N, C-alpha and C positions, 0 to 999 in steps of 0.2 A: 638786808637777806645776806647771810653767809651759804653758801651752795659748796657741798664735797662731791668731789668726784671718787668713786670706788672702783680702781680699775684693779680687776681681782679674778685669778685662775680658779676656775670651777673643775668639777668631778661629774660626771655626768652621772645623776642615780644617785651619786652618794650625799643624801639629804643631812647628815650628822656633819661631815664636814663642812659641807655648804652654807650651812645654816651658823656653825660655830665663826665660819671666817667672815661671815658679813654681819653678826652680833659683835664681833671684834671689831668693825670696822666703823659701825655703829659709835661705840664707846670711843673710838680712836676720833672721829668725827666731832664727838661732844665734847672730847676735850680741847678740840681747838677750836670750839665756839660755834660751830655748823647750828645752823636753822634747819639744813634740810639735806641729807645722805641720798646720793642718786647710784644704783647699780642698774648695770646692764642689761641687757635682755635674754629673757629667760633665765636669767642668775639663780633661781632656786633650785632647779632642777638640772641645768646646765645646758648646753648645746652644743649640738643638733640631739636633742635625743630621741629622735627617730620612732621605731616602732613601741618604744617604752611607752611612748605617750598613749596607744592603745590600751593600756593597763589600768583598769580604775584604779586600783592602790595606788598608782603609781601618782596620779592624780591627789588623791587623798593625801598622800606624804608630802606633796605640795602645800598643800592647804594647811599643814598640820605646821611645818616650817614657818610659815605666815604667821601663824598664831605666836609662835615664839619671838618670831623677829616682833612681832605688834606690841607684844608688853615688854622687849627690851627698848622700842620707841617709848611705848608710853612711862616708863622708867626714868629714862632719861631726859624725857621732853624733847626729842627733835622728832621732824617729818623724814619721810622715807618714800623713795620711790625704788620699787624695786620689778623686776619681770618675772613671770612665771606664765604657764598655761592655766587656764579656769573653763570651767563646763559653761558650754553654750545651753541657754535656759530653754531655747526652741526646738521644735522637734525637728522643723526643716533645716539642711543644712549639716555642715560637719558639727564632730561633737565637741571641739573645744575652739577658744579663742587665745592666740598669742597677745596676751595681755601686759598689761603692768599696774600696779596698784599705788596708788598715791595716801600713804598712811599720815594719820596724825592726830594726837590726841585719844590713842588706844582705839582707833575705828580706820577702816577703810573706805575712806571719804571720796575717791572715786577712781574709776576703771577706764583705761584707756584700751582699746583692741587695737590689732595692727591691721590695716586695709591691701597694704600690698605685700602678699603671699609670693616670694621668691619661687619661683619653678623651674631655674635653670642650672646650668652647672651642678655646683654640690647642695645645692639647695631641692627641696623638697618638702615646702610647708604647706601647701594646697591640697598636698595629701591627709594633711593631720586637722589643719584649722581652715575656721570662717572667716573671711574679709569681713571687716568693719565696714559698715555704712552710715555711722553716724559720730559726731565726733565734737567734744565740749571742751573749755579751757580749763583749768583748776585755778583757785583763788586761795591764794596762800600770802599773810602777811602782805595784806593790801596789794600784790602783786596778780597778774593773769599770766598764767604760766600755761604757754602750748607747748605738751605734751606728746609726743610723737616716738615710734617705734622705728628703727633702723629705716628701710627702703621705703619709708611714708615722708622721708625727707629728701628724696633723690628726684626730685620734680619729672615724676612718671606722670603726665597727667593721661595719657590715652591708654591706661592699661585696663583691658576689660571686665577686670576683675572688681570695678568699683566705679561709680560715676564721677566724684568729684575728688579732690586732690586733698587732703587731708589737710593741710597747710592752709588753702585757700578758703576754706570753710571755717577754718579756728580765725581768720584772720578778721572775719564779720564780728568776732569778739573784741578784736583791738588788744590783743594779749601785749604785754611788755617783755617777754623774753621767751625763748624756745629753749626747750632741752630734748634731746634725742637721747635714746635709751640704743644701743646696738651689740651686735655679735657680728663682727664684721671682717672676714676671713682676709689671714696676710696672703699675699703675691707680691713678689718683689718689685711688680709697679703701682700698687695698688695705692700707697700711701700719698702720691700727690696727685691721684685720683680723686680720692676722698678729701682731701684738703679744699682741692679746686670747687668738686662740686657742694660741698658743705659751706664755702664760705659764697659761693654765687648766689646759696638759698639766703642769705644772710643780706645779700644787697637786694634782691627780690623782694624781701619780706621787710627787711629797715628793721632786722631785730637782730640781738646778740643771740650767740647759741652759746650752749653747755651742752656738750657731746662726750658719752663716755664709753667706751668700747671694752669687750673683755680681752685676757691674755691668755695662752696654755694651748696646748695641742690635745685634742680630742681625737688619738688613733692619726687619720692623717690630714685631719685638717688642724691648720695651726690659726691663733690670733694674735696678733701684734699687739694690742694694747694701742696707744698713743692717741689717747684720749684729748681731745680740742676743745679750746675756747676762744669765740670769734666777738666781735664786736657789730654793731648795726652795718656797718659801710662794708663787711667781709674781709676785716683786716684779723690777720690770726696773732691772737693774744700771747697764747700758751699752749704748749705740747706737752702733755706727758711723755713718761720713759716708755721705748719700745721693746718687749722681749720682758718684761718685768711687773712685778707688781707696783702698785703705787696708790696714796690718797692724797687728795689735795684739795686743800679749800680756797674758795674765790667770795669776792666780796661784791653784790651787786647794788649797785644804788644811782638813783637819779636816772634808771636806764643805760646806765654804764657799769662795764668791768673795773672795780676800782684797783688803783695801783701798779698797772700793768701797760706798758708800752707795745705798740705794733713789731711782730718778729717777723722773720721770714723763714718759711718752711724750708729745713735743708738735709734733705734724706742723706741714709747713707747710700753707698753704691751699690748696686746689685748682688755684688759678691758678696759683700759685709752682711747685708740682708739673709741673704740665703744663709750664709753661714749660722748667724744667728738663731735662724727659724730650724736648720736642722738640730743645733742643740739643744733648742727647747723642744722639739719633736721625739728627740731618743729620750732625753731626760723625762718628759712626760708619760711617754708611751712605758717606760718602765715602771714607774712611780705610780704610774693610776692602776697597773694592770699585778703591780703587788711583786715583782721581780725586781734583780739589783742587777744581775750577771748576765753579761753579753760574749757570744760566739763568734765568730767568723773566719772564713778562709783567707790565709792571706799568701797572697800569688807572688808579690814583687813587684805586678803589675800598680796600677795610679789607683783607680778604683776602691782596692780593698786596700790599697795604704789611705786614703782619703776617710774612707769609713772607720777605719782602726783608729784615725789619729781626733775623728770626731767622736767615736765612741769613749776613747780615753777620757775626754776633755770633759764629757756630758756624763759619764759614770764614774771616773775615776778609775785611774790605771789597774789599779789592785781587782778591777770587776770586768777586766776585757782579757778575753782569752784568743791569741791568733792562733791558727794552727796552719801551718805548712805544711803542703801535701805533694811534694814533688813527685811527678811520673818520671817515665824514660826519658821524656821530652823536654823537659823540665833543664833550664841554662844553669852554670854554675851562677852565672850573675844575678838571675831572678832569685835565687836561694841566700844570696848577698844583700840584694838590694830586701828582702823582705826581714832580713835576720839585722840589718841598719835600723829599718823602722823600728822594729821590736827596739833595741837599744834605745834609739833617739826619743821614743814615745816612754818605754819604761813598763810597759803592758807586759803579761804573761804569756809564754808561748808554749807549743807544743809543735815535733817535728817528727810526721806521719808518712812516711811513704807509700805510694799506693800501686805501686809497681805489684808486688806480690798478688793485691786484689786484682787488680785491670787481667792479669795472666790469669788466675782460676777463673773468671769470667769468660775471657775467650777459650779456655780450654774447654771450660761445659758447655759452650754455644757450637763447638767445632762441629758436632753431629751435626748442626742444624745447617751451620751458615756453609761448612765444607770447605771449598778451595775459591770462595767467594774474595775478592781483593779489600784491605783494609779501606773504609771509608768513614764518612759520617757514623756510621753506627760505631765504633771502637772509639770514636774523638767521645761519644757522648758518655761510652760505658766510663772511660776516666773520669768525668764530669760527676757522673754518677755515683763512683766508688766513693768521690769525696763529699757528695753529701750525704752518704751513709756515714762517714767519718766524725763530720760536724754533727751530724743531729745524735749519732749514739753517745757524744759529749754532751750537747745540751741535755738528753733523757737520762743522761748519768747524774749529772752534777748539778743540774737545773738552771743551765745557761740558756739564752734564750738566742737564736739565731737571726744572726743580722744580714741581708739581701745587699750585695752589694754591684749589683746591676746598674747601669745610667740610662738616662733616658734613650738615646741615641740606639742603645741596645734593644732593651723593651719596646722601642718601636718597630722596629725592624726584625723582631723574633732573633736577633742573634745570641742564642744563650741556649740553653740546655734545660727543657720541662724536666722537671723534678732533680736535677743537678745546681749548676749556677745558679738557677732561678729559685729555690729552696729560700726560705726564712720568715719571719715572723714578721717581720716589716723593712718595705725596702726603704734604705737611707736617702739613696741617688738615683731613684728611679723617676725624679720629676726634674731631676740635672743632666743636662747634655752632656755629650763628653766634652767639647771645647769650653764649656761653664766649669768642669770636674777639673781642668788644668787652672784655671785660673783661682779655683778653690784650692788647690794644692801651693800656690803662690803665695794665699794670702795665709794660710795654714804655718805658711814658713816667714812668716813676715817679722819674726824676732830670732829666732834661730831655726838651724833647718830641722824640721819632724820627718817631712817626706823624703828620700833619698832623689838626691838629683837626677840620677839616672831612672830612676822610676817616672821622671816626669820628661827627659829627653829621649828615652829608647822609643821605637817604634813599640805599639801597643798588639799585645799577640796575647791569644787564648793558650798557646804553648801544648796543643792536642797533639801537633802532627811535627815533624821535624822542619824548621824553618817558616813556622808558620807565622803568618803578621793577620791582622785585621784587615787591612787593603786588599788580602788576597779575594776576599768576599763582599768588602763592602767599599764604596765611593770614600775619599780622604774625608775625615770627619769636618772641615772646615765646610767643604760642599755639603753633604749628609745635612749635617744640623740647619742648616739655611733653608733647606727646603722642607725638612722636618717642622721645623717652626711654621714656615705659610701654611702647610698643610694640617698642623695639629692645632696651635694656637691661633692664628687667624684664620682658620677653614677655608683657606684658599681652595678652590678648584684646580685641576693639573692645566686647564686650560690658561686660567691666571699665574699659576706658575712659570708655566714657559714662557708665555707673554712678560716675565721679567727677564727675559735671556739664559735661563737656564736649560739646559739641554734636554731636547723633547724625550728622548728612549730613556734616559737617565731618570726623570723626571715619572716616567709611567713605573718604571722598574722599582723605583723606591718606595711610593704610592702603593704598588701591589704586594710589596715585602711587608707594609704596614698591615696592611686589610688583611692579608693571610697570616698574618701572628696575632690577630685577635684571639683564638682558641687558647695560646698560651698566656695571653694577660689576664684572662679570664680566669686563670689558677697559677697566679702571683699572688703575694702577700700584698698587703695595703701600702700603698707608696704614702710618703710624706709630700704635700702638696708643697710647692713653694714659687709654681708659676701660675699665671692665667687659666692655662687647660691642662689640668694635670689627668693620666691614665687613670684609671679607677670610679668612683663613684660621679666624679664629672665629666665624665666623657662613656658616652653609652653605645656602643655600637655592636650590630650585628655580628655574630659570628660566621653568618653561613653569606653574610652580603657580598654582592660584587661591585660596588659602585667604583667606579676609579675618577668619573669628571668631577 
């Protein structure tokens, strides 16, 4: 039996495009003499479809697409496994199942429903789907296939949503191989965990595994592909590309994957993975939203320089507009650094000074402010003037504004709401400042794009004379370590202090994080590259006071 794994990039709700992509893959698999082609979880509609799933027409369009796919499978004489939402025929329970169809000879010969419905981080499947409670193998070409959907093969036996582990039940039928279809989101440490857990399942059940994941970005959630094939002792036999579409055919015979020798998973380092993920995230956000051109404010600092370089790579330099908006506090070297970045990257640029605008606002507010001294208010007016400029360009020319705030700033609220926190998509909002420096070095790996001065100089918002980030924040190498413990690892203040961090500093930072929640509720979606990003995967009350 020859099995094709189709690792594709889907577009949520774009049934015409998804169906054509699937059909094209079926023809390609058939040309390579495959007997079975396997697609990922909820491939027909895209993942996660969220509240689209509550529209009956959306589900009907899924079924209509499957009819087209079934016809092609019939015409080409190839079997197919494909993920889609299906109606729950029972009155009790949720309206839908997260399902997989096994299609053979013009018919849906088997339907497999997902049991373990993740309800953590970015996942919210239990909101829409009913968990499966019965499991049965699929007979095909004299082989018994144990088909599971994503988490159902992650060995979570004590989940309260179902009594039995799907594979434990399926093993009673003595299957010959496992197939798992998934929509497993990217984070920079997830590929190693994925390989380890799936390999352990092969060892446990003494069965080979064909695992297919999707690729592509769906707003903030990024899928990295990396579909996998294991033999029955858990050895990794093949690993499909990361961050790109691919289709590959494997021969399964006599209980083994033929023609392959074990390989070692050799992951990219974190920075390389983050870079590839951000490029894909920017590219898909624009393509799937129907946009092509980006605008951003370019300050001469490292964050905006990295975003500009990433956008230029993802969208092409002709589609990126960098706007330099110097104020009376902007230094000459910052303007030069920004212009050097423009020269190095080749993107378009405009220089629009904001001094005239800020003076006009300050004069307008004089009757109200009277003789009160210069403070954060005037600093924020500068940032909001810049937002007005880039949004005006966005409106006039159809550019989409990229937000350049990093995760460290987002965490502690070091940014101006309706100012530098504006944008349609947050590019670096899940990348700590210390990681931004590493990204800059990676971007410069072949030749200088990010000016060295942008990397080496002390970071500053330049909203008052001589301002530096360190005036308001701890040094980033300390700040980021504490933030990582609190945000990614969800450690309490006492647990963080026990690691040797200064008690007053920990309480100060955690208070800043919690007090800034109202800002994060009003910022753009953020491309997710870590295990715990701001946005849908981290839901905190705005008025909460919990610090321990």
